[in-house]
MIPANU-964483 format. One record per residue: x, z, y of N, C-alpha, C in turn. Coordinates in steps of 0.1 Angstrom, whole numbers, padded with zeros to 4 digits, always signed. Each point is the difference from the previous one (the first is absolute). Example, Ala and Ser with C-alpha at 12.3 -4.5 7.8 and 13.67 -1.06 7.14 Angstrom:
MIPANU-964483
+0132+0078-0057-0009+0000+0012+0009+0000+0012-0004-0007+0011+0009+0000+0011-0008+0008+0011
end
This chain:
MIPANU-964483
-0012-1266-0161+0012+0007+0007-0014+0009+0004+0004+0013+0005-0010+0007+0009+0005+0004+0013-0010+0006+0009+0005+0000+0013-0006+0012+0005+0005+0009+0017-0007+0007+0001-0018-0001+0004-0009+0009-0004-0011-0004+0001-0007-0003+0017-0003-0007+0006+0000-0008+0016-0021+0007+0003-0002+0003-0011-0019+0000+0006+0001+0010+0008-0022+0004+0002+0004+0007+0013-0005+0015-0011+0004+0010+0011+0000+0015-0008+0011+0011+0008+0001+0010-0004+0006+0012+0009+0015-0006-0001+0010-0004+0015+0012-0006-0008+0015+0013+0005+0008-0003-0005+0011+0001-0005+0011-0005-0003+0011+0007+0003+0014-0007-0002+0008+0005-0012+0006-0007-0007+0006-0002-0011+0013-0005-0001+0008+0006-0005+0019-0007-0007-0010-0012-0006+0008-0011-0001+0000-0010-0011+0014-0006+0000+0004-0003-0014+0012-0006+0000-0003-0013-0008+0005-0010+0012-0005-0012+0004+0003-0011-0010+0014+0003-0008+0010-0006-0004+0008+0010-0002+0012-0012-0014+0010+0014-0005+0009-0001+0014+0001+0019+0005+0007+0007+0009-0007-0005+0011-0014-0005+0005-0003+0000+0014-0016+0005-0003-0002+0009+0011-0013+0010+0003-0004-0007+0013-0010+0008+0001-0005-0002+0011-0016+0009+0002-0002+0008+0017-0013+0011-0008-0010-0010+0010-0011-0002-0012-0009-0010+0003-0016+0007+0001-0007-0006+0010-0012+0008+0001-0013+0002-0013-0001+0000-0006-0012+0003-0015-0011+0005+0006-0009-0004-0006-0015+0005-0001-0001+0006-0017-0007+0012+0004-0004+0009-0011-0014+0006+0001-0005+0001-0014-0012+0001-0001-0005+0015+0001-0010+0006-0004-0005+0018+0002-0013+0000-0009+0002-0011-0015-0015+0003-0005-0006+0013-0002-0010-0001-0003-0006+0019+0000+0006+0008-0012+0006+0011+0006+0005+0008-0006+0011+0002+0000+0007-0012+0006+0017+0003-0001+0003+0010+0015+0017+0004-0003-0002+0010+0016+0013-0009+0005-0007+0002+0014+0006-0006+0007+0015+0008+0004+0011-0006-0001+0014+0007+0005+0006-0004+0009+0004+0006+0008+0010+0002+0010+0012+0002-0002+0018-0010+0000+0010+0006-0006+0010+0006+0007+0004+0010-0006+0009+0009+0009+0014-0004-0001+0000-0004-0013+0015+0000-0005+0001-0009-0018+0011-0011+0001-0003-0004-0013+0020+0002-0005+0003-0005-0009+0015+0005-0004+0000-0013-0009+0012-0007+0006+0010-0006-0007+0001-0005-0014+0003+0001-0009+0001+0000-0012+0009-0013-0007+0011+0008+0003+0013-0013+0004+0007-0009-0008-0001+0008-0016+0004-0007-0012-0010-0013-0003-0017+0007-0001-0007-0013+0000+0000-0008+0006-0007+0007+0018+0000-0009+0009+0012-0011+0003+0009+0001-0005+0016-0007-0001-0003-0015-0005-0003+0003-0013-0005-0010-0010-0008-0008+0005-0015+0004+0002-0011-0008+0008+0008-0011+0013+0008+0012+0011+0001-0007+0010+0012-0011-0003+0004-0001-0010+0013-0013-0004-0006-0009-0012-0015+0001-0003-0007-0010-0010+0009+0005-0013-0001+0009-0003+0013+0002-0015-0010+0009-0008-0015-0004+0002-0009+0008-0011-0008-0010-0010+0008+0002-0011-0001-0011-0009-0011-0004-0009-0005-0020+0004-0012-0002+0000-0007+0008-0011+0003+0003-0011-0007+0007-0010-0003+0008+0000+0005+0010+0014-0007+0012+0001-0008-0001+0006+0001-0010+0012-0014+0002+0012-0012+0008-0003-0006+0000-0010-0011+0009-0005+0004+0013+0003+0007+0009-0010+0007+0011-0006+0002+0007+0013+0005-0010+0012+0011+0005+0012-0012+0002+0012-0011+0000-0001-0008-0004+0014-0004+0017+0002+0004-0002+0011-0004+0011+0006-0021+0010-0001+0001+0007-0001-0016+0001+0002-0009-0004+0011+0007-0003+0011-0011-0006+0014+0010-0006+0003+0008-0010-0003+0010-0014+0001-0010-0007+0005+0002-0009+0006-0007-0016+0000+0011-0012+0000-0003-0009+0003+0006-0013-0004+0012+0005-0013+0005-0010-0003+0015-0006-0012+0014+0007+0001+0005+0003-0010+0015+0002+0000+0005-0016+0006-0006-0012+0005+0005-0013-0003+0001-0003+0015-0010+0011+0008+0002+0001+0014-0012-0011+0007-0007+0008+0012+0001+0009+0006-0004+0014-0011+0004+0017+0003-0007+0009-0007+0000+0012+0009-0005+0006+0001-0004+0016+0004+0002+0009-0008+0007+0005+0001+0011+0011-0013+0001+0012+0004-0003+0008-0006+0005+0019+0002-0008+0008-0009+0000+0012+0002-0006+0007-0008+0004+0013-0001+0001+0004+0017+0002+0018+0002-0004+0000+0012-0017+0002+0002-0003+0003+0018-0006+0011+0000+0004+0009+0010-0013+0013+0005-0006-0003+0008-0009+0000+0001-0010+0001+0011-0011+0012+0000-0009-0004+0010-0012+0011+0001-0009-0010+0001-0013+0003-0009-0011+0000-0001-0010+0003+0011-0010-0013+0003-0007+0000+0014-0019+0000+0001+0001+0003-0014-0016+0000-0001-0005+0001-0009-0008+0004-0007-0012+0003-0013+0006+0015+0003-0011+0010-0012+0006+0016+0000+0017+0001-0005+0010-0009+0002+0011+0005+0002+0011-0004+0015-0010-0002+0005+0006-0002+0011+0011+0009+0009+0012-0003+0006+0011+0009+0001+0010+0008-0013-0005-0009-0009+0011+0004-0013+0014-0005+0001+0008+0002+0001+0015-0006-0005+0005-0005-0018-0005-0008-0001+0005-0007-0008+0012-0011-0004-0002-0001-0016+0017-0015-0004-0012-0009-0006+0008-0004-0002-0009-0016-0003+0011-0012-0002+0003-0006-0012+0008-0010-0007-0005-0014+0011+0003+0002+0013-0001-0013+0003+0008-0002+0012+0001-0017+0003+0016-0004+0008-0004+0008+0014+0009-0007+0006+0005+0001+0018-0013-0005+0010-0010+0008+0002-0006-0007+0010-0009+0016+0006-0004-0006+0011-0003+0013+0008-0017+0007-0001-0006-0011-0007-0014+0007-0005-0004-0009-0012-0006+0007-0008-0007-0007-0013-0015+0009-0008-0004-0003-0007-0010+0005-0008+0002-0001-0014+0000+0009-0011+0002+0002-0007-0013+0009-0008+0000-0003-0011-0008+0007-0014+0001+0018+0000-0010+0007+0007-0001+0013+0004+0014+0009-0016-0002-0008-0012+0008+0007-0008+0020-0004+0000-0002-0011+0010+0014-0004+0002+0008+0007+0011-0002+0008+0011+0000+0005+0000+0002+0018+0005+0011+0005-0006-0001+0014-0005+0008+0006+0009-0010+0013-0001+0004+0014+0009+0013+0002+0001+0011-0003+0014+0008+0009+0000+0004+0013+0002+0004+0011-0006-0002+0013-0002+0006+0005+0014-0011+0012+0005+0003+0001+0014+0017+0007-0001+0009+0002-0007+0007+0006+0001+0019-0012+0001-0008-0009-0002+0006-0010-0001+0002-0012+0012+0008+0000+0009-0002-0008+0015-0002-0013-0002-0010-0007+0009-0003-0016-0001+0013-0010-0007+0012+0002+0009+0009-0006+0006+0009+0005-0012+0000+0006-0007+0009+0006-0018-0011-0011-0005-0014+0004+0001-0005-0012-0014-0002-0015-0011+0007-0003+0015+0008-0010-0005+0009-0004-0014+0003+0012-0003+0008+0000-0013-0007+0001-0008-0012+0001-0005-0010+0002-0009+0003-0012-0010+0001-0014+0002+0000-0009-0009+0011-0001-0007+0014+0008+0007+0013+0002-0006+0003+0009-0010-0008+0013+0003-0001+0014-0003-0006-0006-0013-0013-0005-0002-0007-0008-0010+0005-0006-0012+0009-0007+0003+0013-0010-0007+0007+0008-0005+0007+0011+0008+0010+0011-0004-0006+0009-0015-0011+0006+0004-0009+0009-0012-0001-0010-0010-0003-0016+0000-0005-0003-0011+0016-0003-0005+0011-0006+0006+0013+0006-0008+0000+0007-0008-0001+0014+0007+0002+0013-0007-0003+0001-0012-0012-0001-0001-0013-0003-0010+0007-0010-0011+0000-0012+0004+0011-0008-0010+0012+0005-0006+0009+0008+0007+0015+0003-0003-0004+0015-0008-0013+0011+0001+0001+0005-0010+0008+0014+0005+0003+0000+0011+0010+0012+0004-0002+0010-0009+0007+0007-0006-0001+0018-0001+0005+0012+0007-0003+0012+0000+0010+0011+0004+0007-0005-0008+0014+0000+0009+0015+0005-0004+0005-0013-0004-0005-0012+0007+0003-0015-0003+0015+0002+0011+0006-0007-0006+0010-0009+0008-0003-0015+0006+0000-0001+0015-0013-0012+0007+0010-0009+0005+0003-0015-0001+0005-0005+0008-0005-0010+0009-0003-0002+0010-0004-0008+0004+0007-0011+0007+0002-0016+0002+0010-0006+0003-0012-0007+0013+0002+0003+0012-0002-0009+0007-0012+0008+0005+0009+0005+0015-0008+0010+0011-0009-0010+0011-0007-0002-0001-0012-0004+0005-0009+0006-0001-0009-0004+0007-0011+0006+0004-0009+0004-0013-0001-0005-0010-0007-0002-0012+0011+0012-0007+0011-0003-0005+0012+0007-0001+0000+0016+0001+0001-0002+0009-0001+0012+0007-0011+0010+0001-0010-0004-0002-0013+0005-0005+0000+0005-0018+0007-0008-0003-0006+0001-0016+0013+0018-0006+0010-0006+0010+0008+0006-0002-0004+0021+0006-0004-0003+0016-0009+0011+0007-0009+0007-0016-0006-0008-0002-0010+0009-0010+0006+0002-0012+0010-0009-0004+0005+0008-0016+0007+0012+0004+0005+0003+0010+0009+0011+0008-0007+0012-0002-0013-0001+0002-0010+0012-0001-0005+0005-0013+0006-0009-0009-0002+0003-0017+0007+0012-0003+0000+0010-0003+0007+0014-0004+0006-0006-0008+0015+0004+0003+0017+0003-0007+0006-0016+0000-0010-0011+0007+0005-0010+0002+0016-0003+0007+0008-0006-0002+0010-0009+0007-0002-0016+0004-0008-0002+0014+0005-0009+0007+0011-0007+0010+0001-0012-0004+0017-0009+0006-0008-0011+0009-0001-0003+0011-0002-0013+0005+0009-0007-0003+0003-0014+0002+0007-0006+0000+0002-0009+0006+0012-0004+0009-0006-0019+0010+0012+0001+0006+0007-0010+0003+0009-0010+0002+0005+0006+0013-0012+0010+0009+0002-0002+0015+0003+0013-0001+0015+0008+0005+0002+0013+0001-0010+0008+0010-0007-0007+0010-0008+0004+0010-0013+0008-0004-0006-0003-0016-0012+0007-0003+0004+0007-0010+0012+0008+0001+0001+0014-0002-0007+0010+0011-0003+0003+0007-0008+0006+0010-0010+0002-0005-0006-0016-0002-0016+0002-0007-0002+0005-0009+0006-0003-0012+0004+0003-0015+0001+0022+0003+0007+0000+0006-0001+0017+0003-0011+0008+0006-0008-0007+0010-0010+0002+0004-0010+0004-0005+0000-0013-0008-0015+0002-0017+0006+0005-0008+0007+0013+0001+0005+0003-0008+0005-0002-0020+0009-0017+0009+0006-0002-0014+0015+0001+0001+0009-0003-0006+0015-0006+0000+0002-0008+0002+0008-0003+0006+0007-0019+0002+0014-0006-0004+0002-0012-0003+0011-0009-0002+0000-0006+0000+0011-0015+0001+0004-0014+0001-0002+0001-0020+0000-0014+0003-0002+0000-0023+0015+0007+0000+0014-0003+0009+0011+0001-0012+0000+0017+0004-0005+0004+0002-0003+0018-0001-0012+0005-0007-0009-0007-0004-0010+0001-0004+0001+0009-0011+0004-0003-0011+0001+0011-0014+0009+0014+0001+0006-0001+0009+0006+0012+0001-0007+0008+0013-0015-0007+0009-0004+0010+0001-0016+0004-0006+0000-0009-0010-0012+0007-0011+0004+0013-0008+0013-0005-0005+0007+0012-0004-0004-0004-0017+0000-0007+0000-0004-0013-0015-0007-0009+0003-0005-0001-0018-0006-0018+0003-0016+0004+0002+0001-0011+0003-0016+0002+0007-0013+0004-0012-0016+0008-0002-0009-0003-0006-0005-0012+0004+0001+0004+0014-0016-0013-0001+0009-0005+0014+0003-0015+0003-0001-0005+0011-0008-0012+0006-0003+0006+0010-0008-0011+0012+0006-0009+0002-0002-0013+0000+0012-0011+0014-0014-0006+0009+0003+0006+0013-0002-0011+0008+0004-0005+0010+0008-0005-0004+0008-0010+0011-0003-0013+0000-0008-0005-0009-0001-0017+0000+0014-0007+0001+0006+0007-0007+0018-0008+0002+0007-0002-0011+0003-0012-0011+0002+0003-0012+0017+0009-0001+0005+0002+0014+0012+0013-0005-0007+0013-0004-0012+0000+0011-0007+0015-0001-0008+0001-0016-0004-0011-0004-0004+0002-0020+0013+0003-0008+0012-0010+0005+0006+0007-0006+0010+0015-0005-0006+0003+0015+0013+0014+0003-0013+0005-0007-0013-0003+0000-0009+0010-0004+0000+0007-0016+0002-0016-0007-0001-0002-0015+0013+0012-0005+0011+0000+0017+0017+0003-0009-0005+0020+0000-0007+0002+0006-0004+0019+0003-0012+0000-0008-0007-0006-0009-0007+0002-0010+0008+0011-0008-0003+0008-0009+0004+0009-0013-0007-0009-0007+0004+0008-0017-0002-0005-0011-0019-0001-0001+0003-0013-0003-0022+0000-0001-0010+0003+0013+0005-0002+0008-0002+0005+0009-0009-0008+0007-0013+0001+0011-0009-0014+0005+0010-0003+0016+0001-0012+0006+0001-0007+0011-0016-0008+0003-0003+0009+0006-0012-0008+0010+0003-0011+0009-0005-0008+0000+0005-0013+0012-0014-0002+0012+0003+0007+0007-0008+0001+0009-0002-0011+0012+0011-0010-0003+0000-0009+0011-0008-0010+0002+0000-0010+0010-0010-0015-0005+0011-0008+0009-0002-0010-0009+0012-0005+0002-0009-0017+0004-0009-0006+0002-0006-0013+0003+0005-0006-0006+0007-0012+0004-0003-0014-0007+0020+0003-0006+0005+0006+0002+0019+0002-0003-0004+0002-0013+0009-0001-0007+0008-0001-0014+0011+0015-0004-0001+0008-0002+0006+0014-0004+0012-0001-0010+0011-0002+0001+0009+0002-0013+0003+0017-0002+0001+0004-0011-0003+0012-0007+0012+0003-0010+0006+0013+0001+0010-0002-0010-0006+0006-0013-0004-0008-0011-0012+0006-0010+0013+0001-0013+0013-0001+0002+0008+0000-0009+0006+0018+0000+0013-0003-0011+0011+0017+0010-0016+0011-0004+0003+0007+0011-0009+0014+0004-0016-0002+0000-0002-0008+0001-0019-0001-0002+0001-0003-0013+0007-0012-0006-0002+0003-0017+0003+0011-0009+0009+0002+0005+0006+0014-0011-0006+0013+0003-0001+0001+0013-0011+0016+0005-0020-0005-0009+0000-0013+0000-0012-0001-0003-0010+0007+0007+0001-0008+0017-0005+0008+0007-0017-0009+0001-0006+0009+0010-0011-0008+0001-0002-0005+0013-0004-0013+0003-0006-0008+0014-0013+0000+0002-0006+0002+0010-0017+0000+0004+0001-0004+0011-0009-0007+0004-0007-0002+0008-0012+0008+0007+0005+0007+0016-0015+0002+0006-0001-0003+0007-0011-0003+0001-0007-0008+0016-0019+0004-0005+0003+0007+0019-0012+0007+0004-0016-0004-0006+0000-0015+0002-0013-0007-0003-0007+0005-0016+0008+0012-0005-0010+0000-0014+0008+0021-0001-0011+0003-0002+0001+0017-0003+0007+0000-0017+0011+0005+0000+0008+0001-0012-0010+0006-0011-0001-0004-0011-0006+0005-0011-0004+0016-0002+0012+0004+0006+0003+0012-0006-0010+0010+0008-0003-0009+0013-0014+0006+0009-0013-0006+0003-0002-0009-0007-0010-0013+0002-0011+0008-0001+0001+0009-0011-0014+0000-0005-0007+0009+0010+0013+0008+0005-0011+0016+0013+0003-0007+0013+0005-0009+0005+0004-0002+0013-0006-0008+0006-0006-0004+0009-0003-0013+0010+0006-0005+0008+0003-0009+0008+0004-0003+0006+0002+0007+0016-0016+0003+0000-0005+0006+0014+0010+0017-0003-0001+0003-0014+0000+0020+0000+0016-0006+0008+0013-0012-0007+0011+0002+0002+0006-0005+0014-0009-0007+0008+0004+0003+0011-0004+0013+0008-0012+0002-0005-0003+0011+0007+0014+0012+0002+0009-0001-0016+0007+0010-0004+0016-0002+0007-0003-0013+0005+0013-0007+0003+0001+0003+0020-0014+0001+0004-0005+0010+0016+0010+0013+0000-0008+0005-0014+0004+0017+0001+0010-0001-0001+0011-0006-0007+0012+0000-0003+0009+0000+0013-0008-0006+0014+0009-0008+0010-0004+0017+0014-0002+0012-0006+0003+0014+0011+0015+0004+0004+0010-0003-0008+0008-0002+0000+0009-0001+0013+0004+0009+0015+0005-0008+0011+0009-0009-0003+0008+0004-0014+0014-0006+0000-0001-0015-0005-0009-0006-0001-0006-0013-0006+0005-0007+0017-0006+0006+0009+0002-0007+0010+0012-0009+0006+0010+0005-0010+0016-0007-0001+0001-0015-0003-0014+0000-0008+0001-0012-0002-0005-0016+0004-0005+0008+0012-0004-0011+0011+0016-0004+0009+0001-0008-0002+0010-0006+0005-0002-0008+0015-0012+0001+0002+0001-0013+0012-0016-0001+0001-0006-0001+0015-0010+0002+0006-0002-0016+0008-0012-0009+0004+0001-0012+0003-0021+0001+0003+0001-0002+0017-0014-0004+0004-0003-0011-0006-0014+0000-0005-0003-0013-0004+0001-0011+0005-0002-0002+0011-0003-0004+0016+0018-0010-0007+0013+0005-0002+0014-0005-0005-0001-0004-0013-0012+0000-0007+0005-0002-0015+0007-0012-0007-0012-0010+0007+0007-0015-0001+0012+0001+0002+0009+0004+0011+0014-0005+0005+0005+0003-0009-0003+0014-0006+0014+0014-0007-0001-0001-0015-0017-0009-0003-0001+0002-0016+0016-0007-0008+0009-0008+0005+0007-0008-0006+0013+0010-0001+0008+0009+0010+0007+0007+0003-0008+0017-0007-0008+0002+0001-0001+0012-0009+0005+0000-0020-0007-0015+0000+0003+0000-0013+0016-0007-0003+0002-0008+0005+0020+0002-0005+0008+0009+0001-0001+0010+0012-0001+0016+0001+0005+0004-0010+0016+0001-0015-0003+0010-0004-0003+0014-0002+0000+0006+0014-0001+0013+0006-0014+0003-0005-0008-0017+0001-0012+0012-0002-0008+0007-0008-0012+0008+0005-0003+0010-0011-0014-0004+0000-0011+0010+0002-0008-0005+0003-0002-0006+0019-0003-0012+0002-0001+0003+0015-0016-0003+0003-0003+0009+0012-0015+0001+0002-0007-0006+0014-0009-0002+0001-0002-0009+0004-0010+0003+0014-0002+0002+0013-0010+0010+0002-0007-0010+0010-0013+0006-0001-0013-0008+0008+0001+0011+0011-0012-0010+0009-0005+0013+0014+0006+0000+0004-0002+0012+0011+0013+0005+0010+0009+0006-0007
end
């Protein structure tokens, strides 16, 4: 079992998940190898879906290696330091003063190789840049979905990733995009992002016909059934949900079979084959950051907590279905 480092070196505080649904802020030592960037954290973002699975110990044993975050410490069997949406300021080298995004957990200070710290564009506020990892996932989903001009697009599940996928799809000329969620209060968010909105029983009427592309991001069997029910003849259903250790029922008879639907998985750990020859991971995250220029996207920040309170508030943040991207504030 891995544990926090206790050796000598620069000190910081980090959030550790110490057991199922247990957290603590712990002092950690970190190293500054030659050439690495020293970063003081400004904000991190909590990715509710994935972090909740980690928090509850629901990462499948067979996926422990593939689900590791780039700078994770410890194991999913606990304790584990997890997270991947940090924005901070560089304090050394010729890059001193740069605001950067890094796939780093919730920690006050840290060091990463220069290539792992991606410059935040000057027209994107640091407080909004915590959405970069979610935007990168949404971009990958839209690539996997191959949304085309004029398509009817249904997005089932209006969490952060689903909402961002809808936001991107709605900016492709001629598309009709409907965000679908069981919570009617998400309508205002959908409309702010340039999308229509419907509850599951209203979705077909709101789309105006069968969907050409359906993106499922609710991580529930009922949501997957809704997604399959909305898809038109030989349409594609993109499964963007992550279910952890759970088994998921899917209605693969009836409409799914008769309509010759395609069900494909989208996962951000790989760039789709349609783009892999030309796109690097760096280019993708740079694009995700550039896409955050729109102030409308601040609507996806559903709350903010000072880092000093994070261990106390973490469970409630993850348990609240109203949580979208919850921002953690460091410093004053």
